Backbone as JSON Lines, residues from 0, in Angstrom:
{"i":0,"aa":"M","n":[-19.56,-51.72,-8.44],"ca":[-19.54,-50.3,-8.55],"c":[-20.76,-49.81,-9.38]}
{"i":1,"aa":"T","n":[-21.47,-48.96,-8.61],"ca":[-23.01,-48.4,-9.56],"c":[-22.41,-47.15,-10.15]}
{"i":2,"aa":"A","n":[-23.33,-47.06,-11.43],"ca":[-23.25,-46.16,-12.13],"c":[-23.66,-44.77,-11.62]}
{"i":3,"aa":"R","n":[-22.82,-43.64,-11.86],"ca":[-23.57,-42.47,-11.58],"c":[-24.23,-41.75,-12.81]}
{"i":4,"aa":"R","n":[-25.16,-40.91,-12.11],"ca":[-25.88,-40.22,-13.11],"c":[-25.51,-38.71,-13.29]}
{"i":5,"aa":"A","n":[-26.09,-38.39,-14.4],"ca":[-25.79,-36.68,-14.19],"c":[-26.62,-35.85,-13.46]}
{"i":6,"aa":"V","n":[-26.11,-35.06,-12.99],"ca":[-26.94,-34.24,-11.95],"c":[-26.84,-32.6,-12.31]}
{"i":7,"aa":"E","n":[-27.88,-31.75,-11.8],"ca":[-27.46,-30.37,-12.23],"c":[-27.13,-29.77,-10.76]}
{"i":8,"aa":"A","n":[-26.08,-29.07,-11.27],"ca":[-25.4,-27.94,-9.86],"c":[-25.48,-26.89,-10.24]}
{"i":9,"aa":"P","n":[-26.62,-26.11,-9.81],"ca":[-27.08,-24.93,-10.14],"c":[-25.75,-23.81,-9.61]}
{"i":10,"aa":"L","n":[-25.42,-22.78,-10.36],"ca":[-24.52,-21.88,-9.82],"c":[-25.3,-20.84,-9.08]}
{"i":11,"aa":"R","n":[-24.37,-20.11,-8.56],"ca":[-24.79,-18.99,-7.54],"c":[-25.1,-17.8,-8.5]}
{"i":12,"aa":"T","n":[-26.13,-17.05,-7.86],"ca":[-26.54,-15.86,-8.47],"c":[-25.42,-14.86,-8.61]}
{"i":13,"aa":"V","n":[-25.35,-14.1,-9.99],"ca":[-24.62,-13.14,-9.91],"c":[-25.33,-12.04,-10.71]}
{"i":14,"aa":"V","n":[-24.74,-10.74,-10.3],"ca":[-25.4,-9.78,-10.88],"c":[-25.16,-9.46,-12.28]}
{"i":15,"aa":"A","n":[-26.28,-8.91,-12.93],"ca":[-26.04,-8.71,-14.54],"c":[-24.67,-7.79,-14.77]}
{"i":16,"aa":"L","n":[-24.19,-8.12,-15.47],"ca":[-23.01,-6.96,-16.06],"c":[-23.38,-5.82,-17.12]}
{"i":17,"aa":"R","n":[-23.01,-4.57,-16.41],"ca":[-23.42,-3.61,-17.13],"c":[-24.78,-3.43,-17.57]}
{"i":18,"aa":"G","n":[-25.91,-3.95,-17.17],"ca":[-27.22,-3.83,-17.42],"c":[-27.73,-4.45,-18.41]}
{"i":19,"aa":"A","n":[-26.85,-5.42,-19.09],"ca":[-27.06,-6.44,-20.14],"c":[-28.26,-7.36,-19.68]}
{"i":20,"aa":"P","n":[-28.76,-7.75,-20.85],"ca":[-29.98,-8.77,-20.42],"c":[-29.35,-10.08,-19.58]}
{"i":21,"aa":"A","n":[-30.01,-10.4,-18.62],"ca":[-29.44,-11.77,-17.73],"c":[-29.61,-12.87,-18.57]}
{"i":22,"aa":"L","n":[-28.44,-13.94,-18.53],"ca":[-28.79,-15.32,-18.89],"c":[-28.72,-16.2,-17.89]}
{"i":23,"aa":"K","n":[-29.6,-17.07,-17.77],"ca":[-29.43,-18.02,-16.6],"c":[-28.4,-19.06,-16.91]}
{"i":24,"aa":"L","n":[-27.79,-19.56,-15.99],"ca":[-26.73,-20.27,-16.23],"c":[-26.9,-21.37,-15.19]}
{"i":25,"aa":"S","n":[-26.49,-22.64,-15.36],"ca":[-26.54,-23.82,-14.67],"c":[-25.16,-24.5,-14.83]}
{"i":26,"aa":"A","n":[-24.96,-25.64,-14.26],"ca":[-24.09,-26.73,-14.57],"c":[-24.44,-28.35,-14.45]}
{"i":27,"aa":"W","n":[-24.06,-29.04,-15.12],"ca":[-24.54,-30.46,-14.94],"c":[-23.07,-31.1,-14.5]}
{"i":28,"aa":"R","n":[-23.16,-32.1,-13.56],"ca":[-22.39,-32.77,-13.51],"c":[-22.32,-34.43,-14.22]}
{"i":29,"aa":"G","n":[-21.39,-34.89,-14.84],"ca":[-21.61,-36.02,-15.5],"c":[-21.08,-37.16,-14.65]}
{"i":30,"aa":"A","n":[-21.25,-38.4,-15.3],"ca":[-20.84,-39.51,-14.57],"c":[-19.52,-39.67,-14.13]}
{"i":31,"aa":"S","n":[-18.69,-38.71,-14.74],"ca":[-17.3,-38.92,-14.63],"c":[-17.1,-37.88,-13.25]}
{"i":32,"aa":"G","n":[-18.11,-36.96,-12.9],"ca":[-17.52,-35.89,-11.85],"c":[-17.48,-34.47,-12.56]}
{"i":33,"aa":"R","n":[-17.2,-34.74,-13.7],"ca":[-16.9,-33.42,-14.48],"c":[-18.15,-32.47,-14.25]}
{"i":34,"aa":"R","n":[-17.9,-31.18,-14.44],"ca":[-18.91,-30.21,-14.48],"c":[-18.87,-29.66,-15.94]}
{"i":35,"aa":"Y","n":[-20.35,-29.18,-16.38],"ca":[-20.43,-28.67,-17.64],"c":[-21.24,-27.66,-17.39]}
{"i":36,"aa":"V","n":[-20.74,-26.3,-17.78],"ca":[-21.73,-24.85,-17.64],"c":[-22.47,-25.16,-18.62]}
{"i":37,"aa":"V","n":[-23.88,-24.76,-18.5],"ca":[-24.73,-24.29,-19.67],"c":[-25.66,-22.96,-19.36]}
{"i":38,"aa":"G","n":[-26.16,-22.6,-20.73],"ca":[-26.93,-21.42,-20.54],"c":[-28.29,-21.98,-20.69]}
{"i":39,"aa":"I","n":[-29.26,-21.68,-20.07],"ca":[-30.49,-21.87,-20.08],"c":[-31.48,-21.35,-20.85]}
{"i":40,"aa":"H","n":[-32.25,-21.96,-21.59],"ca":[-32.96,-21.26,-22.77],"c":[-34.42,-22.01,-22.59]}
{"i":41,"aa":"P","n":[-35.8,-21.36,-22.72],"ca":[-36.86,-21.93,-23.11],"c":[-37.09,-22.82,-23.93]}
{"i":42,"aa":"A","n":[-37.79,-23.89,-23.68],"ca":[-37.93,-25.04,-24.56],"c":[-38.89,-24.26,-25.75]}
{"i":43,"aa":"E","n":[-39.37,-23.28,-25.74],"ca":[-40.56,-22.65,-26.79],"c":[-39.34,-21.96,-27.85]}
{"i":44,"aa":"V","n":[-38.21,-22.02,-27.74],"ca":[-37.15,-21.42,-28.64],"c":[-37.65,-21.99,-30.09]}
{"i":45,"aa":"G","n":[-37.49,-21.1,-31.01],"ca":[-37.93,-21.53,-32.27],"c":[-37.17,-22.63,-32.73]}
{"i":46,"aa":"S","n":[-35.83,-22.8,-32.87],"ca":[-35.01,-23.74,-33.06],"c":[-33.75,-23.92,-32.41]}
{"i":47,"aa":"V","n":[-33.2,-25.11,-32.6],"ca":[-31.57,-25.02,-32.23],"c":[-30.65,-25.42,-33.35]}
{"i":48,"aa":"E","n":[-31.57,-25.03,-34.46],"ca":[-30.56,-25.06,-35.8],"c":[-29.37,-24.11,-35.8]}
{"i":49,"aa":"D","n":[-29.15,-22.93,-35.14],"ca":[-28.16,-21.92,-35.02],"c":[-27.39,-22.12,-33.86]}
{"i":50,"aa":"C","n":[-27.33,-23.25,-32.9],"ca":[-26.77,-23.14,-31.57],"c":[-25.35,-23.81,-31.65]}
{"i":51,"aa":"G","n":[-25.22,-24.47,-32.67],"ca":[-23.88,-25.25,-32.69],"c":[-22.65,-24.53,-33.16]}
{"i":52,"aa":"P","n":[-21.49,-25.05,-33.23],"ca":[-21.26,-26.33,-32.53],"c":[-21.57,-26.15,-30.77]}
{"i":53,"aa":"A","n":[-22.13,-27.26,-30.33],"ca":[-22.26,-27.41,-28.76],"c":[-23.05,-28.48,-28.34]}
{"i":54,"aa":"V","n":[-23.18,-28.86,-27.13],"ca":[-24.1,-29.79,-26.46],"c":[-25.28,-29.5,-26.01]}
{"i":55,"aa":"V","n":[-26.29,-30.18,-26.56],"ca":[-27.48,-29.46,-26.14],"c":[-28.22,-30.53,-25.41]}
{"i":56,"aa":"L","n":[-28.89,-30.13,-24.4],"ca":[-29.53,-30.87,-23.27],"c":[-31.14,-30.61,-23.48]}
{"i":57,"aa":"A","n":[-31.9,-31.59,-23.27],"ca":[-33.37,-31.32,-23.17],"c":[-33.69,-31.69,-21.82]}
{"i":58,"aa":"V","n":[-34.4,-30.84,-20.92],"ca":[-34.47,-30.95,-19.47],"c":[-35.95,-30.51,-19.4]}
{"i":59,"aa":"R","n":[-36.54,-31.6,-18.27],"ca":[-37.85,-31.17,-17.64],"c":[-37.7,-30.41,-16.31]}
{"i":60,"aa":"R","n":[-38.22,-29.1,-16.0],"ca":[-37.97,-28.87,-14.76],"c":[-39.18,-28.58,-13.94]}
{"i":61,"aa":"A","n":[-39.4,-29.42,-13.0],"ca":[-40.91,-29.54,-12.4],"c":[-40.81,-28.03,-11.3]}
{"i":62,"aa":"D","n":[-42.15,-27.84,-11.09],"ca":[-42.42,-26.39,-10.26],"c":[-41.51,-26.32,-8.9]}
{"i":63,"aa":"S","n":[-40.96,-27.62,-8.52],"ca":[-40.57,-27.59,-7.09],"c":[-38.9,-27.05,-7.42]}
{"i":64,"aa":"G","n":[-38.38,-27.26,-8.85],"ca":[-37.23,-26.79,-9.26],"c":[-36.29,-28.08,-9.79]}
{"i":65,"aa":"L","n":[-36.84,-29.27,-9.53],"ca":[-36.22,-30.28,-9.7],"c":[-36.11,-30.64,-11.21]}
{"i":66,"aa":"A","n":[-34.79,-30.75,-11.81],"ca":[-34.55,-30.89,-13.12],"c":[-34.11,-32.38,-13.52]}
{"i":67,"aa":"T","n":[-34.82,-32.79,-14.56],"ca":[-34.62,-34.07,-15.09],"c":[-34.15,-33.98,-16.33]}
{"i":68,"aa":"L","n":[-32.88,-34.58,-16.92],"ca":[-32.4,-34.53,-17.78],"c":[-32.9,-35.8,-19.11]}
{"i":69,"aa":"L","n":[-33.69,-35.14,-19.98],"ca":[-34.46,-35.92,-20.84],"c":[-33.28,-36.58,-22.08]}
{"i":70,"aa":"Q","n":[-32.78,-35.5,-22.7],"ca":[-32.17,-36.17,-23.81],"c":[-30.83,-35.33,-23.82]}
{"i":71,"aa":"V","n":[-29.78,-35.7,-24.37],"ca":[-28.33,-35.05,-24.83],"c":[-28.27,-35.15,-26.16]}
{"i":72,"aa":"E","n":[-27.7,-34.1,-27.19],"ca":[-27.67,-34.09,-28.4],"c":[-26.36,-33.43,-28.97]}
{"i":73,"aa":"I","n":[-25.77,-33.62,-29.73],"ca":[-24.62,-32.71,-30.2],"c":[-25.31,-31.87,-31.36]}
{"i":74,"aa":"A","n":[-25.09,-30.72,-31.3],"ca":[-25.34,-29.67,-32.06],"c":[-24.18,-29.32,-33.1]}
{"i":75,"aa":"E","n":[-23.87,-29.86,-34.1],"ca":[-22.9,-29.44,-34.95],"c":[-23.11,-28.22,-35.57]}
{"i":76,"aa":"D","n":[-21.94,-27.58,-36.19],"ca":[-22.05,-26.42,-36.84],"c":[-22.93,-26.75,-38.22]}
{"i":77,"aa":"P","n":[-24.17,-25.9,-38.23],"ca":[-24.66,-24.8,-37.56],"c":[-25.6,-25.24,-36.13]}
{"i":78,"aa":"G","n":[-25.98,-26.77,-36.18],"ca":[-26.86,-26.99,-35.21],"c":[-27.43,-28.57,-35.15]}
{"i":79,"aa":"V","n":[-28.25,-28.83,-34.41],"ca":[-28.73,-30.16,-34.14],"c":[-29.49,-30.41,-35.51]}
{"i":80,"aa":"R","n":[-29.18,-31.91,-35.92],"ca":[-29.75,-32.36,-37.35],"c":[-31.0,-32.61,-36.95]}
{"i":81,"aa":"N","n":[-31.88,-32.43,-37.96],"ca":[-33.5,-32.57,-37.94],"c":[-33.96,-31.69,-36.53]}
{"i":82,"aa":"A","n":[-33.47,-30.59,-36.62],"ca":[-33.88,-29.77,-35.3],"c":[-35.3,-29.71,-35.09]}
{"i":83,"aa":"A","n":[-36.37,-29.53,-35.93],"ca":[-37.31,-29.25,-35.46],"c":[-38.23,-30.42,-35.14]}
{"i":84,"aa":"T","n":[-37.79,-31.75,-35.82],"ca":[-38.22,-33.02,-35.35],"c":[-37.68,-33.38,-33.75]}
{"i":85,"aa":"W","n":[-36.55,-32.98,-33.35],"ca":[-35.82,-33.27,-32.28],"c":[-36.69,-32.62,-31.3]}
{"i":86,"aa":"L","n":[-37.15,-30.98,-31.43],"ca":[-37.5,-30.3,-30.46],"c":[-38.98,-30.68,-30.24]}
{"i":87,"aa":"H","n":[-39.67,-31.12,-31.61],"ca":[-41.12,-31.77,-31.21],"c":[-41.07,-32.96,-30.15]}
{"i":88,"aa":"N","n":[-40.03,-33.8,-30.67],"ca":[-39.85,-35.12,-29.77],"c":[-39.69,-34.69,-28.31]}
{"i":89,"aa":"V","n":[-38.81,-33.86,-28.03],"ca":[-38.28,-33.39,-26.52],"c":[-39.41,-32.89,-25.84]}
{"i":90,"aa":"R","n":[-40.19,-31.99,-26.48],"ca":[-41.2,-31.19,-25.86],"c":[-42.49,-32.23,-25.45]}
{"i":91,"aa":"A","n":[-42.65,-33.3,-26.54],"ca":[-43.51,-34.63,-26.19],"c":[-43.26,-35.2,-24.91]}
{"i":92,"aa":"Q","n":[-41.91,-34.96,-24.37],"ca":[-41.55,-35.78,-23.52],"c":[-41.7,-34.94,-22.21]}
{"i":93,"aa":"G","n":[-42.2,-33.77,-22.33],"ca":[-42.27,-32.97,-21.25],"c":[-41.1,-31.91,-21.0]}
{"i":94,"aa":"C","n":[-40.17,-31.74,-21.89],"ca":[-38.99,-30.78,-21.79],"c":[-39.75,-29.45,-22.14]}
{"i":95,"aa":"N","n":[-39.12,-28.48,-21.1],"ca":[-39.43,-27.07,-20.91],"c":[-38.37,-26.19,-20.79]}
{"i":96,"aa":"E","n":[-37.23,-26.69,-20.99],"ca":[-35.74,-25.96,-20.81],"c":[-35.01,-26.63,-21.85]}
{"i":97,"aa":"I","n":[-34.26,-25.72,-22.74],"ca":[-33.11,-26.33,-23.36],"c":[-31.95,-25.68,-22.93]}
{"i":98,"aa":"H","n":[-30.93,-26.6,-22.58],"ca":[-29.51,-26.37,-21.74],"c":[-28.35,-26.37,-22.94]}
{"i":99,"aa":"I","n":[-27.82,-25.48,-22.95],"ca":[-26.6,-25.49,-24.33],"c":[-25.25,-25.09,-23.61]}
{"i":100,"aa":"H","n":[-24.38,-26.39,-23.77],"ca":[-23.24,-26.08,-23.57],"c":[-22.22,-25.98,-24.82]}
{"i":101,"aa":"R","n":[-21.68,-24.93,-24.52],"ca":[-20.53,-24.51,-25.56],"c":[-19.21,-24.49,-25.51]}
{"i":102,"aa":"L","n":[-18.59,-24.94,-24.62],"ca":[-17.42,-24.82,-24.3],"c":[-16.52,-26.27,-24.51]}
{"i":103,"aa":"C","n":[-16.87,-26.49,-25.58],"ca":[-15.8,-27.92,-26.07],"c":[-14.92,-27.53,-27.26]}
{"i":104,"aa":"D","n":[-13.86,-28.01,-27.03],"ca":[-12.87,-28.08,-28.13],"c":[-12.78,-29.11,-29.16]}
{"i":105,"aa":"G","n":[-14.23,-29.11,-29.93],"ca":[-13.99,-29.86,-31.28],"c":[-15.12,-31.12,-30.92]}
{"i":106,"aa":"P","n":[-15.17,-31.82,-32.18],"ca":[-16.29,-33.1,-32.15],"c":[-15.92,-34.2,-31.15]}
{"i":107,"aa":"A","n":[-14.53,-34.38,-31.01],"ca":[-14.18,-35.48,-29.93],"c":[-14.67,-35.17,-28.38]}
{"i":108,"aa":"E","n":[-14.57,-33.7,-28.27],"ca":[-14.89,-33.35,-26.85],"c":[-16.46,-33.28,-26.62]}
{"i":109,"aa":"M","n":[-17.0,-32.77,-27.74],"ca":[-18.64,-33.07,-27.44],"c":[-19.06,-34.4,-27.45]}
{"i":110,"aa":"A","n":[-18.57,-35.28,-28.38],"ca":[-18.98,-36.76,-27.93],"c":[-18.76,-37.32,-26.64]}
{"i":111,"aa":"A","n":[-17.41,-37.01,-25.98],"ca":[-17.33,-37.05,-24.82],"c":[-18.0,-36.69,-23.62]}
{"i":112,"aa":"V","n":[-18.48,-35.21,-23.65],"ca":[-19.5,-34.81,-22.92],"c":[-20.94,-35.21,-23.05]}
{"i":113,"aa":"T","n":[-21.07,-35.68,-24.2],"ca":[-22.56,-36.22,-24.52],"c":[-22.73,-37.76,-23.74]}
{"i":114,"aa":"R","n":[-21.42,-38.48,-24.1],"ca":[-21.49,-39.69,-23.46],"c":[-21.54,-39.58,-21.85]}
{"i":115,"aa":"D","n":[-20.37,-38.64,-21.25],"ca":[-20.52,-38.43,-19.83],"c":[-22.01,-38.12,-19.16]}
{"i":116,"aa":"L","n":[-22.9,-37.14,-20.03],"ca":[-23.98,-36.7,-19.4],"c":[-25.23,-37.68,-19.88]}
{"i":117,"aa":"S","n":[-25.06,-38.76,-20.71],"ca":[-26.23,-39.29,-21.31],"c":[-26.76,-40.45,-20.12]}
{"i":118,"aa":"D","n":[-26.13,-40.84,-19.03],"ca":[-26.62,-41.63,-17.97],"c":[-27.44,-41.05,-17.23]}
{"i":119,"aa":"Q","n":[-28.81,-40.6,-17.75],"ca":[-29.77,-39.52,-17.3],"c":[-30.15,-39.72,-15.71]}
{"i":120,"aa":"G","n":[-30.27,-38.61,-14.89],"ca":[-30.66,-38.74,-13.52],"c":[-31.4,-37.28,-13.34]}
{"i":121,"aa":"D","n":[-31.69,-37.27,-11.85],"ca":[-32.56,-36.23,-11.63],"c":[-31.68,-35.34,-10.46]}
{"i":122,"aa":"A","n":[-31.67,-34.02,-10.9],"ca":[-31.09,-33.17,-10.21],"c":[-32.09,-32.63,-8.84]}
{"i":123,"aa":"R","n":[-31.17,-32.02,-7.96],"ca":[-31.75,-31.43,-6.6],"c":[-32.26,-30.1,-7.24]}
{"i":124,"aa":"P","n":[-33.46,-29.49,-6.47],"ca":[-33.99,-28.16,-6.34],"c":[-32.99,-27.21,-6.74]}
{"i":125,"aa":"A","n":[-33.24,-25.94,-7.46],"ca":[-32.16,-25.31,-7.63],"c":[-32.46,-24.03,-6.57]}
{"i":126,"aa":"A","n":[-31.67,-23.76,-5.7],"ca":[-31.7,-22.68,-4.69],"c":[-31.77,-21.43,-5.35]}
{"i":127,"aa":"H","n":[-30.57,-21.05,-6.23],"ca":[-30.65,-20.13,-7.15],"c":[-30.31,-20.37,-8.27]}
{"i":128,"aa":"L","n":[-30.44,-19.82,-9.78],"ca":[-29.94,-19.92,-10.83],"c":[-29.05,-18.57,-11.07]}
{"i":129,"aa":"A","n":[-27.78,-18.71,-11.64],"ca":[-26.79,-17.8,-11.91],"c":[-27.37,-16.92,-13.12]}
{"i":130,"aa":"L","n":[-27.35,-15.45,-12.78],"ca":[-27.89,-14.62,-13.97],"c":[-26.5,-13.63,-14.24]}
{"i":131,"aa":"V","n":[-26.42,-13.99,-15.53],"ca":[-24.95,-13.21,-15.99],"c":[-25.22,-12.65,-17.3]}
{"i":132,"aa":"G","n":[-25.15,-11.5,-17.1],"ca":[-25.3,-10.47,-18.56],"c":[-24.32,-10.99,-19.65]}
{"i":133,"aa":"G","n":[-24.51,-10.57,-21.02],"ca":[-23.65,-11.11,-21.87],"c":[-24.52,-11.55,-22.76]}
{"i":134,"aa":"R","n":[-23.59,-12.34,-23.76],"ca":[-24.05,-12.9,-25.11],"c":[-25.27,-13.97,-24.72]}
{"i":135,"aa":"H","n":[-25.84,-14.45,-25.58],"ca":[-27.11,-15.35,-25.63],"c":[-26.4,-16.85,-25.73]}
{"i":136,"aa":"G","n":[-26.21,-17.69,-24.7],"ca":[-25.46,-18.85,-24.89],"c":[-24.62,-19.01,-23.7]}
{"i":137,"aa":"A","n":[-24.15,-20.24,-23.6],"ca":[-23.26,-20.45,-22.5],"c":[-21.7,-20.79,-23.15]}
């Protein structure tokens, strides 16, 4: 049996709710086949120190739309340990997007999501990215 890799599964476009700023959403499928919805943020974000608790994905997206998962990290409350160093390192690997999955019920589930997504792989080009108004994050 060959190991499955995490792949991005972009969400369909949705109209922004009540004129609120749109948030780009996507989803990743782990080796288990489970789907994890993420909010997409530019890698130029100042920090990931206040995004926790969450699972944070460092992603390199090519001009073609192809997304490559570079690293997966747990951001505990309040965020990723040594966040500035982590951001510097993933940017040096070509990271241009930070994907944040906030729909976990505690540390055990965040660890399980991290394991499921850690087997890295390439995703198909995104036909559309979901745009949903509302809060900043997934």
